[in-house]
N, C-alpha and C positions, 0 to 999 in steps of 0.2 A: 504493500500500500504506500503510495507516495506521501511525502510530507504535505500537510495542509495548514500548518500554523507555525508561528515562530518558535514556540517552545517544543514542538515536535511530539507532543503527547499522543497524537493520532497515529504515530507510526508503531506498528506491532513489534518493532525491534525492542521497544521498552520491555516487553514481556519476557522474552528469554534472557535479556541481558542481566536481570537480577540473579538468575541461576548461575550464569557465568561469573558474575561478580562474587557471589557467595563461595563458589568453588575455588576461587583463587586465594581466599583469605581464611586464616584460622578464625572460626566464628566467635570464639571467646575474646580473642584479641580485637576483632572488629567491633564487637559490642562495647569493649572498653574505649576504643577510639571514638565511637559514636558519642558516647557519653561525654568524653573530653571535648569533642568538637562543639558540643552544645553549651559549654559553660561560658561562652563568650558574654552572654548577657546575664546568666544566672537564672535559676528557677523563679526568683522573685519578679523577673521581668517577663516571664512567659504568661500567655493568656489561656493556654489549654488547661482543662481540668481532668486530671487522671485519678481514677478511684483509688482510695487508700489501699484497698484490697482488690486488685484486678483479677479477672479470670485468668486461667493459664493460657498460653499461646494455643494449645490444642483446642481448648474450649472456644476461644475467639475464632479460630479457624473453622470450627464446626458451625458456629453461629453464622459466619459469613457464607459457608457452603449452603446452609438452609435458605439464606437470603437470595441466593442465585437460582434455587430450584423452584419448580412449580410454575404456575401461570404468572408471568410478570416478575419483576425484580423488587425485592424489599429494600428500597433505597433508605428508608428510615433506619433499618438495622445497620446498614453499611455506615451511615453517618454516626450512629450511636457507638459503634465499635471503634472505627478508625480515628475519629476526631478526638477521642478521649484516651489515646495511647501515645506514649512518647516514641522517639525514633528507635530506641533499642527494642521496645515492645513491638513496634510495627515490623521490624526486621524479623523478630522471633515468630510473629504470626505468619509472615510470608514463608519462612522456613517450614513451619509446622504445616501450612496449607499444602506446600509442594510435597512434603513427605507423606501426608495423609491421603492426598487426592491425585497425586501424579501430574499436576499441572501448575503453571505459574499463577499466582494470585493476580499479578499485574495483567497477565493475558486475559484472565477471566473478567477482571474489572473492565478491561477494554471492550470486551464483547458484550457485557451486560449494560454498560452505561453509555451516555452520549453527551455531546456538546461540551459546554464549559464546565458542567458538573464532572464529567469524565476527566477532563484535563486537570481539574483541581484535585480530585481524589487520587489520581495516578501520581501526580507530582508529590503529594503528601505521603503516599504509601511507599514510594521508592526510597532507597538509601539517600540521605541528604547530599553526600559528596557526588554520587552518580547523578542525582537530579541537577546539581549546579553545573556539572560537566556537560550535561545535555543542554541545559539552558544556554551555556556559553557557546556550544557548537551551533545551536540554532541562531544565536545573535550574530555569529560570524558570517552567516549566510544572508544577512539582511543589512539594510542601510538605515541611517538616521540616528539621531542622538539617543533616542529611547532604547535602542538596541545596544549602543555603547554603554548605557547605564548598567546593563546586565554584567558586562565584563568588569566594570569598575566596582560594582557591588560585590562580586565574587572576590576580587583582588583586595579590596579595601575594607569591606564590612564583615569579613570573615575572621575567625581566630587564626593564628599561624598554623595550628595543626589541621584545621579544617581546610585551609587553602592547599596544604600539602596533599591532603586526602583527595581533594578535587583534581589536582594535577595528576595524581596516580590513576584516578578513575578515568580521566580523559585519555591518558595513554593506553589504558586497558581497552577502552571502548573504541578508540579511533586510530590506534597504532601510530599516533604522533602526539607531540606535546602541545599543550595550549600555547606556550610561548612561540613555538615555531609556526603554528597556525596564525597567531596574531601578527608575528613579524612578517609573514608572507602576505596576509590580508591587507596590512597597512604599510607595505614596503615603500610606497612612494609618498607616504604622508608622515613627514618628520616635522617636529619632534614627537608627534603623537605615538608612532610606533615604539620609540624608545621609552616613553613614559609608561605605556601599557605593559611592555615586556618587563621593565624594571619592577613595576607594581606586582605583577603576577609571579615573579620569581623571588620576591622578598620573603624572608623568614624573620619576622620582627621579634624582638624580646617581648615576651607576653606579660611581663610584670609591670608594676607601676613606678619604677624608679625614674626620677626626674633630675636632670642637671640644669638648674636655673640659669647659670652663667652661659652654658651652651645654648639654652633656649633664647637668651638675649642676643647672643652672637648670630644665631641662625635667623632670628627675626629680622636682624639688620641685613643679612644677606638676601632674605626674601624681599625686604623693602627696596634694596638696591635694584633687584631684578625687576620689580614693578615699576620703579621710577624710570628705568632705562628701557622699559617695554621689552624686556628679555625674560618673560616668565617661562620660557621653554629651555632656559639654560641648564647646564649640568648641575649647578648648585641646587636649584629648585627641585629637579628630578631626584637628586641624591637625597635631599632632606625628606621629601615625601615618601620615597621608596625604602628608606632604611630605618628611620627613627621609630621607636615604639609609640603607641598611640597616646599614652600619657605625656610623653615628651612633646609630641606635636601639639597637644592641647595647651601645654605650657608655652610653647613657641608662639602659637596664635594669640594667646593671652598677652604676651609681651608685645606682640605686633600691635594689638589694639591700644595698649597702654602707651607705647612710644610713638605711634604713628597715626593715632586718632580713629582709625576705622578697622573693621575686620578685613583681612586680606582679600576675601571674596568680593567685597564691595569695591576695593581698589582695582582688582582685575577686571570687574565689569566695566569700569570707566575707560580703561586703556586698551582693552582687547575684546573684540566681538567674534573672534574666530571659533571654529569647532574645537580646536585645541584648548582654548581658554574655557569653553563650556565644559569640556571633559575634566580639565584641571579643577574647576570649581566643584564638580560633582565628586571628584576624588577627595578633595579637602573635607567636604561635608561627610562623606562616608567614613573617612578616617577619624574625624574629630567629633562629629555629631550625627551618627547614622539615623537617629530618629527624625531629624529634620529632612534628610533626603527621602526616607521612605514615606513620611507623611506627605511630602510633595508628590511622590510617585502615585500614591493612592488618590490624592486630590486631582492630579492631572488626569487620571484614568476615568474619573466620574464627572468632570465638568465638561461643558460644551456639548456638541452633538454626538450622541452615542456614547457607549462605554467601552473603554479599552480593557476587555476582560483579561487578556493575557497579563498585562501589567498589574492589574488589581489582584489577580490570583497569585502572581509571583511574589508580590510584596507581602501578602498575608501568609501564604504557605511557608515562605522562606524565613519569616521572622517570628512566627507564632511561638516557637520554642526558645527564642533568643531575647527579643526586646520589644515585642508588640505592645506590651503594656505601656512602655515609655513612648512608643510611637503614637498610641492613642492619646496620651497626655499632651504631646506636642501638637497633634492634630487639632485638639480642642482649643489650644492656645492660639494657633495660627489661623484657624478657619472658623472659629466661633460656632462650631457644630461638632457632633461626634462622628467618629469614623463609622461606628455601628449604624447610625441613622443614614449616612450616605450609602453604605452597603445595602441597606433595606430599600432605599429610594431607587437604586440603579441596578439591582439584580432581582431575580425572582426564583421561585420553585426550589428544587433540591439544591441547586447551585447556591442560592442565597442561604438556605438553611445550613449547608456545609460550611460556608465562609463564616457565618455567624457563630457556629459551634467553635471555630478556631479563634474568632475575635473575642468571644466571651462576653460577660455582662459588663455594664458600665462601671461596676465596682472592681473589675479585674483589669 
């Protein structure tokens, strides 16, 4: 079946790829890595509700099997089970389903569901690293800033370990690396190609250590680059692609204190290019990802029609990381709630599934 959307959820290759992925890794090590990759925002920033005492993976697999059988599909049960399980639990359910019934859970979901609901459920059910690898591959086949956002999100709004896992998954799925694909795709677009490759290949210190003097020095280097309209120079790319996120927050704080504005505001004044837009997105994803993803959601629901792919990506990819913080930012920026905008712009099982991930207004 040919691709029919940017995220590629309609392609049946999603189904068998999970089996291949599981076969290549020790399942216990992989479950540990999944848990570590999701600690970027911490459980306190997650919006999904997982029962204190969840059924076993075999029980959940059996419940899903019953939802697929008979006349019609029991979408309510699918939402009830999958939206209230974390990444490690969903992986265990997929393994149990394959073992018990001899077929891929993703393949069965693909055949039972349709439309935006299917895309959202499949993206949520697959391994997060594999999901982000597939989203990146889909983005590389399309044009426009919103598709570059996908690459920047993976590179800059992921934990260091998750980014490594995405790069490994990409190699496994496509027999090439993300960085070589990006370098080829943007080979004639410099310094964009260099920026993207450097961000994707970075392994940042994951802790909160901050060197205030270094932050002041590098804030000055960033200011010099802005004043000389050289925001694509080596210093800017080096700082953004190597410093840990707490260090960058400190650098941007000193920039405001010493030069009067946020660096993003200054970049907007001196450069309107695609590179500058990508650079600003990278800065937000590194220092304040909640601002970026609030914007992604808002952009997807305003104007004529709804950009379901972007809306789905933002909610599915952040529900276990920092969606609570995104909801708070959304309310501050847009004077309404993310939940109410989802209700206004979606419907049916797709809406119900997204709302299950978004959680209540108190979450």
